[in-house]
Backbone as a ProteinNet text record, in pm:
[ID]
protein_1_A
[PRIMARY]
XXXXXXXXXXXXXXXXXXXXXXXXXXXXXXXXXXXXXXXXXXXXXXXXXXXXXXXXXXXXXXXXXXXXXXXXXXXXXXXXXXXXXXXXXXXXXXXXXXXXXXXXXXXXXXXXXXXXXXXXXXXXXXXXXXXXXXXXXXXXXXXXXXXXXXXXXXXXXXXXXXXXXXXXXXXXXXXXXXXXXXXXXXXXXXXXXXXXXXXXXXXXXXXXXXXXXXXXXXXXXXXXXXXXXXXXXXXXXXXXXXXXXXXXXXXXXXX
[TERTIARY]
84.1	0	87.5	49.5	128.4	120	232.9	234.5	150	66.9	-21	62.6	43.8	118.6	58.7	146.5	99.3	41.3	-76	-134.7	-43.9	-35.3	43	-30.3	45.4	-21.9	-83.3	-205.4	-277.5	-261	-251.9	-246.1	-373.5	-362.1	-478.5	-589.3	-710.1	-823.7	-837.9	-866.5	-887.6	-1016.3	-1100.4	-1222.6	-1211.2	-1093.5	-1074.7	-979	-1026.6	-943.1	-844.7	-715.4	-620.6	-631.2	-591.2	-587.2	-464.5	-481.5	-366.5	-289.7	-160.6	-76.3	34.8	98.6	212.9	321.6	345.2	449.1	417.1	290.4	251.9	268.2	233.6	251	398.2	482.6	626.5	679.7	620.4	658.1	610.4	490.8	435.4	510.7	551.3	621	710.1	840.3	928.7	974.4	938.1	994.7	925	804.8	733.2	767.6	750.3	783.4	675.2	712.4	614.9	507.7	546.6	448.2	345.6	388.8	293.5	196	248.6	161.1	67.4	116.5	29.8	-88.9	-68.8	-175.6	-280.9	-246.3	-341.8	-394.3	-337.7	-372.4	-518.6	-573	-714.1	-805.7	-772.3	-852.1	-849.7	-734.3	-724.6	-810	-802.8	-882.3	-1031.7	-1071.5	-1213.3	-1265.1	-1189.4	-1233.6	-1227.5	-1128.2	-1121.3	-1246.6	-1295.3	-1418.7	-1538.7	-1548.8	-1667.8	-1675.1	-1560	-1558.7	-1526.9	-1526.6	-1517.8	-1381.5	-1275.6	-1140.2	-1108.9	-1168.8	-1186.7	-1132	-1034.7	-959.9	-812.6	-725.2	-581.6	-539.9	-596.8	-556.9	-601.7	-722.9	-769.7	-682.8	-655.9	-576.5	-435.6	-377	-241.9	-235.5	-331.2	-332.6	-356	-446.9	-475.2	-350.7	-285.7	-168.7	-54	-36.9	68.9	43.7	-79.7	-112.6	-99.4	-151.9	-144.4	-0.3	76.9	217.6	289.3	259.3	322.4	267.9	136.7	74.1	111.9	113.6	128.7	215	270.1	345.8	262.9	131.7	37.1	33.1	67.9	62.2	-47.3	-123	-222.7	-150.5	-194.2	-127.2	-231	-188.9	-275.4	-198.2	-270.7	-210.3	-135.8	-12.5	71.8	24.2	27.4	-23	69	184.8	279.7	386	366.3	452.5	527.1	643.3	710.2	628.5	660.6	585.2	593.8	714	727.6	661.8	673.4	614.8	462.1	402	255.1	204.3	279.1	236.9	251.1	356.8	375.7	264.1	228.9	131.9	-10.9	-43.7	-184.6	-215.1	-114.5	-136.3	-189.2	-162.4	-182.7	-297.4	-365.9	-465.1	-391.2	-443.7	-376.4	-276.6	-261.5	-176.5	-30.4	50.4	191	269.2	224.9	295.4	293.3	198.2	186.8	264.1	339.6	418.8	558.4	606.9	741	829.5	916	998	1091.1	1145.1	1239.2	1173.5	1046.8	974.5	893.9	883.8	795.2	655.2	606.5	473.7	418.6	291.7	228.4	263.6	259.2	281.3	165.8	188.9	89.8	-32.7	-149.2	-273.7	-309	-426.6	-468.3	-475.3	-495.6	-504.8	-369.5	-262.1	-128.1	-85.3	-167.4	-135.7	-107.8	-28.8	-6.1	-138.2	-151	-277.3	-286.8	-301	-308.7	-448.5	-452.9	-579	-614.3	-512.1	-534	-439.5	-480	-389.4	-344.1	-420.5	-378.6	-250.7	-212.3	-86.2	32.1	8.5	110.3	83.7	-39.8	-69	-69.9	-94.6	-96.2	-6.7	109.1	198.2	230.1	257.4	297.9	186.1	62.1	-50.8	-63.9	-27.4	-49.5	75.2	192.3	314.9	344.8	371	405.7	289.7	166.8	49.6	-54.8	-59.8	-148.9	-295.3	-332.9	-473.2	-518.1	-435.5	-470.5	-469.5	-362.4	-346.6	-455.7	-476.5	-576	-717.2	-739.1	-868.8	-898.7	-793.1	-808.4	-821.1	-727.9	-723	-839.2	-897.2	-1010.1	-1143.6	-1143.8	-1269.1	-1363.2	-1493.7	-1597.8	-1575.4	-1513.3	-1491.1	-1521.9	-1554.6	-1569	-1671	-1767.7	-1868.2	-1828.1	-1706.8	-1660.2	-1727.2	-1735.1	-1784.5	-1676.9	-1698.7	-1606.9	-1475	-1379.6	-1251.4	-1271	-1361	-1383.9	-1441.8	-1505.3	-1567.4	-1465.4	-1344.5	-1242.6	-1257.1	-1356	-1379.5	-1260.6	-1191.6	-1080.7	-974	-945.1	-847.8	-910.8	-1033.2	-1100.7	-1112.4	-1141.3	-1159.7	-1043.8	-923.8	-802.7	-781.9	-687.6	-664.1	-616.3	-678.8	-640.1	-660.8	-587.6	-607.1	-491.2	-508.8	-405.1	-401.4	-518.6	-527.8	-607.2	-549.4	-604.9	-743.3	-839.7	-976	-984	-1039	-1034.8	-1172	-1214.6	-1336.1	-1456.5	-1541.4	-1657.3	-1751	-1775.4	-1864	-1811.3	-1681.1	-1623.2	-1628.2	-1609.5	-1622.1	-1766.7	-1861	-2002.1	-2036.1	-1985.6	-2014.1	-1949	-1828.6	-1763.5	-1842.3	-1896.1	-1980.7	-2096.8	-2163.4	-2278.4	-2235.2	-2122.4	-2076.6	-2038.5	-1966.9	-1927.1	-2049	-2142.6	-2259.2	-2350.7	-2352.7	-2430.1	-2367.6	-2234.4	-2165.2	-2144	-2144.7	-2119.1	-2211.4	-2337.5	-2437.3	-2410.1	-2328.4	-2297.3	-2195.4	-2137	-2033.8	-2063.4	-2173.4	-2208.8	-2105.2	-2066.7	-1967.6	-2012.5	-1963	-1985.1	-1849.5	-1793.8	-1661.1	-1662.4	-1779.6	-1788.8	-1762	-1815.4	-1795	-1657	-1599.5	-1468.6	-1379.1	-1337.4	-1256.1	-1119.8	-1069.1	-937.3	-934.9	-1051.9	-1054.5	-980.4	-972.3	-904.3	-753.2	-704.3	-562.2	-539.4	-624.3	-601.6	-639.6	-725.5	-769.8	-743.8	-652.8	-612	-727.8	-830.1	-945	-1005.7	-1019.3	-1086.2	-989.6	-863.3	-764	-762.9	-769.4	-773	-903.1	-1014.4	-1143.2	-1162.6	-1114.9	-1132.9	-1063.4	-950.8	-882.6	-966.5	-1027.8	-1114.9	-1239.7	-1292.7	-1407.1	-1368.5	-1254.4	-1205.5	-1197.2	-1141.2	-1125	-1260.1	-1352.9	-1485.2	-1563.8	-1557.3	-1635.6	-1592.7	-1469.6	-1418	-1417.6	-1478.6	-1491.9	-1356.3	-1256.1	-1121.3	-1108.4	-1196.4	-1192.9	-1201.7	-1286.6	-1302.8	-1173.2	-1100.3	-972.7	-867.4	-872.1	-779.9	-812.1	-941.4	-980.7	-924.1	-914.9	-857.8	-705.3	-649	-503.9	-441.8	-509.9	-466.3	-401.3	-272.1	-201.5	-210.9	-199.6	-206.7	-344.4	-449.3	-583.9	-605.9	-557.7	-568	-494.4	-374.6	-293.2	-359.5	-415.8	-485.7	-605.9	-677.5	-793.9	-753.8	-639	-591.8	-524.4	-439.7	-347.8	-389.3	-471	-506.5	-409.4	-299.7	-199.3	-121.6	2.8	86.2	210.9	201.2	315.7	358.2	487.8	540.7	503.7	475.8	426.9	527.3	656.3	755.3	759.9	747.5	746.5	619.8	506.3	380.2	389.9	451.4	465.9	555.6	665.1	756.2	688.3	612.9	539.3	437.9	366.8	264.7	328.3	442.3	508.9	549.3	601.7	642.7	521.5	413.2	294.6	231.3	223.4	164.1	246.5	376.2	460.6	432.5	418.5	391.3	255.1	157.9	23.1	6.1	104.4	94	-3.4	-25.5	-117.9	-41.6
-119.5	0	124.3	225.6	349	413.3	470.5	533	659.5	670.1	787	910.6	1014.2	1136.4	1216.9	1276.3	1362.5	1491.1	1533.6	1657.4	1776.8	1861.9	1984.1	2081.1	2153.9	2254.1	2362.4	2399.2	2499.5	2636.2	2741.1	2874.5	2905.7	2997.9	3035.7	3088.8	3049.2	3088.5	3239.1	3290.3	3433.2	3476.6	3380.5	3417	3411	3377	3365.1	3472.3	3556.7	3666.7	3618.5	3645.1	3615.8	3722.9	3689.6	3790.5	3877.9	4006.6	4095.7	4058.7	4043.9	4009.1	4112.2	4112	4200.6	4169.1	4041.2	4002.9	4054.2	4046.5	4094.9	4245.9	4316.4	4461.1	4499.2	4422.2	4449.2	4430.2	4337.5	4318.7	4437.3	4485.6	4598	4727.5	4747.2	4870.4	4838.3	4818.6	4770.2	4874.6	5001.6	5105.6	5118.3	5064.2	5074.6	4957.6	4978.9	4876.5	4769.9	4652.7	4546.4	4588.3	4665.1	4708.3	4802.2	4888	4976.4	4893.8	4800	4717.8	4632.2	4584.5	4506.5	4590	4722	4810.4	4838.2	4821.8	4856.1	4736	4617.8	4504.9	4464.9	4470.5	4434.3	4532.5	4660.6	4760.3	4740	4702.2	4674.8	4554.2	4448.5	4329.5	4357.1	4432.8	4465.1	4544.5	4644.8	4726.7	4648.8	4562.9	4480.8	4396.6	4344.2	4265.3	4353.1	4468.9	4552	4618.3	4643.8	4714.2	4622.8	4492.3	4399.5	4386.9	4422.8	4396.8	4254.7	4158	4025.1	3912.9	3943.5	3840.2	3874.5	3776.9	3807.6	3916	3914.9	4012.1	4152.9	4166	4297	4347.9	4258.6	4299.8	4336.9	4262.7	4294.2	4433.2	4463.8	4596.7	4704.7	4680.7	4780.5	4809.1	4705.7	4726	4792.9	4758	4821.2	4970.3	5007.2	5148.1	5227.4	5173.8	5246.3	5254.9	5148.5	5153.8	5267.4	5286.1	5395.7	5530.9	5542.1	5671.3	5728	5644.1	5697.9	5614.6	5504.4	5412.8	5365.4	5360	5315.5	5409.3	5535.4	5636.1	5736.7	5775.4	5880.9	6010.4	6075.8	6198.4	6297.9	6421.6	6524.4	6605.6	6663.2	6742.2	6860.3	6876.8	6982.4	7119.3	7145.5	7272.2	7390.5	7370.7	7481.4	7470.4	7545.6	7536.2	7667.5	7654.3	7774.5	7832.7	7954.9	8020.7	7942.9	7900.1	7827.8	7691.4	7624.9	7491.3	7497	7594.5	7601	7630.1	7710	7738.5	7614.3	7537.3	7414.1	7314.5	7297.5	7195.4	7236.5	7361.7	7403.5	7509.8	7563.6	7686.3	7674	7561.6	7558.5	7467.5	7510.7	7423.2	7304.6	7184.8	7066.5	7005.4	7064.6	7005	7041.8	6970.5	7005.9	6996.8	6911.9	6898.5	7028.2	7117.1	7243.3	7357.5	7328.6	7430.8	7433.4	7552.8	7572.9	7626.1	7540.1	7577.5	7694.5	7695.9	7801.7	7939.2	7945.5	8072.2	8096.6	7995	7999.6	8044	7979.1	8012.9	7894.2	7904.4	7797.7	7810.5	7698.7	7701	7775.8	7819	7901.4	7819.1	7879.7	7818	7854.7	7813.2	7841.7	7990.8	8073.4	8217.3	8285.9	8207.4	8264.3	8319.6	8302.6	8348.7	8228.5	8248.2	8137.8	8082.8	7951	7885.8	7872.2	7985.8	7986	7945.5	7848.7	7806	7890.2	7925.1	8001	8121.3	8227.9	8342.1	8409.1	8396	8463.1	8403.1	8284.6	8228.1	8307	8388.9	8482.1	8623.4	8668.6	8807.2	8833.3	8728.1	8743.3	8636.8	8619.6	8511.4	8512.3	8630.2	8637.3	8592.9	8607.1	8569.6	8417.9	8345.6	8201.1	8118.5	8166.5	8087.8	8069.1	7943.3	7913.7	7918.7	7933.7	7943.6	7842	7726.9	7618.8	7659.7	7733.3	7771.9	7858.6	7954.7	8040.2	7962.3	7883.7	7815.5	7711.4	7624	7518.7	7575	7684	7750.3	7802.5	7841.9	7894	7781.1	7684.4	7585.9	7486	7466.7	7375.3	7447.8	7577.7	7653.4	7614.5	7607.1	7580.4	7449.7	7353.6	7219.8	7117.4	6996	6883.9	6913.6	6999.1	7036.4	7150	7200.8	7311.6	7441.9	7533.5	7666.6	7753.4	7883.4	7979.7	7983.2	8054.6	8070.2	8127.1	8221.7	8285.3	8189.2	8081.8	7987	7909.3	7895	7815.6	7666.2	7622.2	7478.7	7406.4	7471.5	7405.6	7359.2	7442.2	7403	7309.5	7338.1	7256.2	7111	7090.5	6954.9	6915.3	6950.9	6911.7	6760.5	6708.4	6565.3	6512.4	6402.8	6337.4	6186.6	6109.4	5965.5	5887.4	5755.7	5672.2	5690.3	5710.7	5761.9	5890.2	6001.6	6128.6	6156.6	6166.4	6202.8	6355.1	6409.5	6554.1	6605.1	6717.5	6784.7	6755.3	6855.5	6845.8	6732.8	6716.1	6608.8	6472.2	6452.7	6323.5	6299	6402.6	6385.2	6351.9	6414.4	6384.3	6241.5	6200.2	6064.7	5960.8	5990.4	5897.8	5887.3	5998.7	5995.3	5899.9	5909.6	5821.5	5675.3	5650.6	5512.5	5451.9	5528.2	5477.3	5448.7	5540.6	5523.4	5411	5385.7	5273.4	5140.3	5132.9	5008.1	4985.9	5092.7	5078.9	5172.6	5133.1	5218.5	5236.4	5149.4	5161.4	5272.1	5328.8	5432	5550.5	5622.5	5733.2	5845.4	5893	6000.6	6101.4	6224.3	6327.8	6385.9	6337.6	6381.2	6521.4	6571.2	6711.1	6802.5	6765.1	6846.3	6826.8	6708.8	6679.6	6609.1	6678.8	6613.5	6568.8	6628.8	6589.8	6448.7	6386.1	6247.1	6155.8	6194.9	6111.6	6113.2	6201.8	6205.6	6164.5	6212.8	6192.2	6053.1	5981.8	5848.9	5750.8	5658.1	5566.2	5481.9	5457.1	5378.5	5443.5	5574.9	5645.1	5677.4	5693.8	5708	5583.2	5467.3	5339.5	5325.3	5347.2	5325.8	5420.8	5543.4	5638.7	5590.3	5518	5463.7	5355.3	5269.8	5166.7	5229.1	5333.4	5402.1	5458.5	5525.5	5584	5476	5362.8	5248.9	5199.9	5184.8	5134.3	5233.8	5361.4	5462.6	5476.4	5445.9	5455.8	5321.5	5221.2	5088	5032.6	5051.6	5007.5	4856.3	4790.9	4644.6	4585.7	4645.2	4592.1	4605.2	4713	4732.1	4635.4	4611.9	4514.1	4373.3	4341.5	4210.2	4186.9	4294.3	4285.2	4290.1	4307.1	4314.4	4423.8	4538.3	4650.2	4755.2	4744.5	4832.2	4978.3	5005.7	5145.6	5203.8	5129.7	5180.3	5198.9	5105.3	5119.7	5244.6	5265.4	5381	5510.9	5516.8	5639	5666.1	5561.9	5580.7	5631.1	5587.5	5629.1	5764.6	5784.3	5897.5	6008.6	5976.5	6074.5	6076	6002.8	5990.8	5863	5862.4	5742.8	5771.8	5867.7	5900.8	5779.3	5752.7	5643.6	5505.6	5491.2	5362.6	5250.9	5276.7	5169.8	5121.1	5211.1	5170.3	5091.6	5137.1	5064.6	4923.4	4912.8	4783.5	4690.5	4744.5	4662.2	4613.3	4701.1	4659.9	4551.7	4571	4473.8	4337.1	4335.2	4207.9	4136.8	4211.9	4150.5	4092.2	4168	4123.8	4003.9	4008.4	3895.8	3768.7	3781.8	3665	3607.7	3695.9	3650.9	3582.7	3630.3	3574.2	3454.3	3432.2	3319.7	3340.9	3466.6	3494	3500.6
0	0	0	-76.6	-73.9	63.3	103.3	234.6	235.1	337.5	347.7	380.6	300.9	322.7	436.3	515.7	624.1	566.3	609.9	556	580.8	483.7	499.4	590.2	673	757	670.7	702.3	625	689.3	607.9	665.9	740.8	835.3	914.8	824.2	851	767.8	763.6	643.1	629.7	699.2	737.6	805.8	957.2	1007.8	1151.3	1198.8	1285.9	1331.3	1436.4	1419	1525.4	1633.7	1752.8	1857.7	1839.2	1862.5	1869.5	1996	1984.2	2097.6	2111.3	2226	2247.3	2145.3	2120	2024.4	1884.6	1844.8	1711.9	1702.2	1808.1	1808.2	1800.9	1864.3	1858.2	1716.1	1642.8	1502.8	1419.5	1449.1	1373.3	1401.4	1525.9	1565.4	1686.3	1663.2	1769.4	1870.2	1853.1	1939.2	2073.9	2087.6	2214.3	2306.5	2434.8	2533.7	2539.5	2591	2610.1	2710.6	2811.7	2911	2849.5	2757.4	2689.6	2606.4	2530.9	2448.1	2533.7	2647.6	2736.1	2784	2794.8	2842.2	2735.5	2607.6	2501.9	2424.3	2447.5	2361.5	2376.8	2498	2515.6	2443.7	2447.6	2377.3	2227	2174.4	2031.3	1993	2072.4	2041.9	2051.8	2151.9	2168.1	2048.5	2005.7	1892.3	1761	1746.7	1625.2	1611.6	1723.1	1720.8	1688.4	1754.5	1738.9	1602.3	1540.5	1411.8	1293.6	1316.3	1203.8	1139.8	1209.6	1159.1	1205.5	1135.6	1190.8	1103.4	1018.1	947.3	957.9	939.9	944.4	845	724.9	624.2	662.9	712.3	758	872.4	966.2	1082	1041.1	949.2	904.2	842.4	756.5	694.5	800.4	892	995.2	1079.4	1126.2	1212.1	1135.7	1008.7	929.6	913.2	888	867.5	997.6	1107.1	1233.5	1281.1	1259.7	1295.8	1225.8	1097.5	1024.6	1068	1080.6	1107.5	1244.8	1347.1	1482.6	1575.5	1527.7	1613.7	1733.1	1714.3	1817.6	1937.9	1915.1	2019.9	1988.2	2089.4	2070.6	2037.4	1933.2	1890.2	1841.2	1827.3	1771.4	1669.4	1578	1471.6	1530.7	1487.3	1543.6	1499	1369.7	1316.4	1334.2	1394.3	1412.4	1304.3	1196.5	1078.8	1056	993.5	944.7	830.1	793.2	686.5	555.4	518.4	391.8	397.8	511.1	521.9	518.6	583.6	582.6	442	366.8	229.2	141.2	164.5	89.5	117.5	243.4	282.2	248.4	275.4	269.5	163.4	98.4	23.6	-116.8	-185.7	-330.8	-374.1	-477.9	-541.6	-603.7	-578.2	-630.7	-535.3	-416.8	-315	-324.9	-249.2	-234.5	-365	-456	-584.1	-663.6	-631.5	-705.4	-639.8	-536.5	-468.6	-528.1	-560.3	-615.2	-502.9	-451.4	-336.5	-369.1	-488.3	-525.5	-522.7	-561.2	-564.4	-436.9	-352.8	-235.5	-277.6	-383.2	-434	-510.5	-546.7	-622.3	-770.2	-837.9	-981.9	-1048.7	-1171.1	-1239.8	-1277.8	-1260.5	-1301.6	-1444	-1491.5	-1629.7	-1661.3	-1557	-1581	-1579.2	-1567	-1565.5	-1431.2	-1329.2	-1194.5	-1103.7	-996.7	-903.2	-850.8	-851.7	-815.8	-663.4	-597.2	-452	-405.9	-316.6	-258.3	-136.5	-58.3	65.4	65.7	0.7	-20.1	108.9	217.6	341.3	400.3	354.4	401.2	348.1	247.5	199.2	253.3	243.4	278	428.1	508.9	655.2	718.5	661.6	700.6	850	904.5	1045.5	1140.3	1097.8	1182.9	1194.1	1087.2	1082.4	1111.1	1072.7	1090.7	1239.3	1276.8	1415.1	1512.5	1462.3	1549.9	1504.2	1571.3	1529.1	1535	1637.8	1652.3	1535.4	1497.3	1384.4	1253	1231.7	1103.4	1080.1	1177.1	1157.4	1156.1	1228.8	1222.2	1082.7	1011.8	875.5	773.1	776	667.5	674.7	793.7	806	817.1	799.5	807	693.3	726.2	626.4	551.7	620.3	564.8	673.1	631.4	725.1	835.4	803.6	901.4	992.5	977.4	1060.7	1019.8	1117	1087.2	1025.5	1029.9	970.4	1047	992.4	1060.3	1200.4	1214.4	1343.8	1447.4	1402.7	1495.9	1577.4	1524.9	1592.5	1575	1494.9	1479.7	1416.9	1325.7	1257.5	1354.7	1453.6	1555.7	1658.2	1698	1800.9	1754.6	1627.5	1575.8	1484.9	1527.4	1455	1467.6	1391	1390.3	1524.3	1568.2	1693.8	1679.5	1762.1	1768.7	1711	1696.1	1634.3	1483	1422.6	1285.7	1301.2	1264.8	1310.2	1250.4	1341.7	1306.7	1301.1	1193.9	1170.8	1128	1184.4	1141.2	1228.6	1243.7	1331.6	1291.5	1163.2	1118.7	1160	1150.5	1185.4	1336	1416.4	1561	1598.7	1530.8	1557.4	1516.1	1401.3	1353.9	1443.6	1492	1584.6	1715.1	1760.7	1881.2	1861.4	1747	1720.5	1712.4	1645.4	1630.3	1764.9	1844.7	1976.7	2063	2067.6	2155.1	2108.5	1978.6	1926.5	1966.9	1959.3	1988.9	2138.3	2216.1	2359.4	2436.8	2445.1	2510.5	2658.9	2717.8	2860.4	2889.2	2784	2801.8	2709.7	2734.8	2644.4	2650.7	2532.7	2523.3	2417.9	2432.1	2331.4	2295.4	2186.2	2146	2085.1	2050.8	2011.2	2130.4	2246.3	2366.3	2425.2	2407.5	2466.7	2365.6	2259.6	2156.3	2205.6	2313.6	2364.4	2420.4	2440.2	2484.9	2387.8	2261	2162.6	2181.1	2267.1	2299.8	2444.6	2534	2676.8	2725.1	2652.6	2693.8	2579.5	2602.3	2496.2	2443.6	2526.1	2478	2355.4	2360.3	2251.3	2136.9	2168.2	2061.4	1975.2	2040.6	1968.3	1890.6	1959.1	1892.6	1775.4	1787.3	1677.1	1550.3	1565.4	1447.8	1382.1	1462.8	1406.8	1343.8	1406.8	1346.8	1209.5	1203.3	1077.9	970.5	1008.7	917	866.6	959	925	840	875.4	805.1	659.8	630.1	492.7	421.4	483.1	422.6	380.4	465	429.9	440.3	515.7	518.3	378.4	295	159.2	80.4	101.6	33	85.9	217.4	275.8	226.5	213	161.5	21.6	-56.4	-190.6	-188.5	-68.9	-50.1	-136.5	-142.2	-225.4	-134.9	-116.2	-23.9	-65.2	-194	-236.9	-208.5	-233.9	-207.8	-58.4	22.1	167.6	213.2	161.7	201.7	161.7	42	0.4	90.7	129.6	215.3	353.4	401.7	533.8	528.2	428	425	329.8	232	130	14.3	27.3	-77.9	-55.2	-102.5	-87	-5	85.6	169.9	252.1	254	335.2	286.9	158.4	107.7	131.8	113.9	130.8	275.3	370.4	510.4	542.9	493.5	516.3	457.6	339.9	274.5	356.1	408.8	488.9	616.2	679.5	800.3	767	658.2	619	594.5	528.2	499.3	628.8	725.1	851.9	925.5	927.9	1002.6	935	802.3	730.2	751	754.5	779.1	917.7	1015.7	1153.4	1163.2	1083.7	1087.1	995	909.2	817.5	704.8	666.2	555.3	425
[MASK]
+++++++++++++++++++++++++++++++++++++++++++++++++++++++++++++++++++++++++++++++++++++++++++++++++++++++++++++++++++++++++++++++++++++++++++++++++++++++++++++++++++++++++++++++++++++++++++++++++++++++++++++++++++++++++++++++++++++++++++++++++++++++++++++++

């Protein structure tokens, strides 16, 4: 009789979510201590369950992106830029690619004039440079549900969390999502947006909310790193680092 072959070990099912562990987090981002990761691992697992990051591939993409974005640390948007840097980041129609560093101005638009999106970054440079409250109040005014520049909403609802949540509408939507999923812990992040920095539970959950609200699970299911990165970042900044993290995590998970 032919000898029966031993079955080959099968990779972990894509439909079975692995638990986030301290060891896995160390692979995703090695700079934090084991004690820090031990303090956040339960929160990560709880949110992964509640927000459907529930396959190895989804989890691998999520951890790679958060590792790059924030190193798993609660953070907030700085907003304190030099005059030239604020003009590069926020000043031009079409984004940073349209900024000419040599001229410290935007490239010419169809009308032959510099395609400035926010002209006050030139005309009132001293008011905005080095002042996060002024700058973010201006660049996020009348966007993302924020009121006018005078309202202060742009600074009040600046980016916070493990993946930075930005804008009044997003803070309101996160409030609804959190309260729906955890009615025993009602919160109003519009009234207290700093909770996304001061309390790691909400810094973590806000990242999962961001992921869920943009349907990034579907992009992770397709294993499309560029699409995932664009959904998280708005561009492809740091793509090589995100890719390296993803490869390490996927190897650890056996995907």
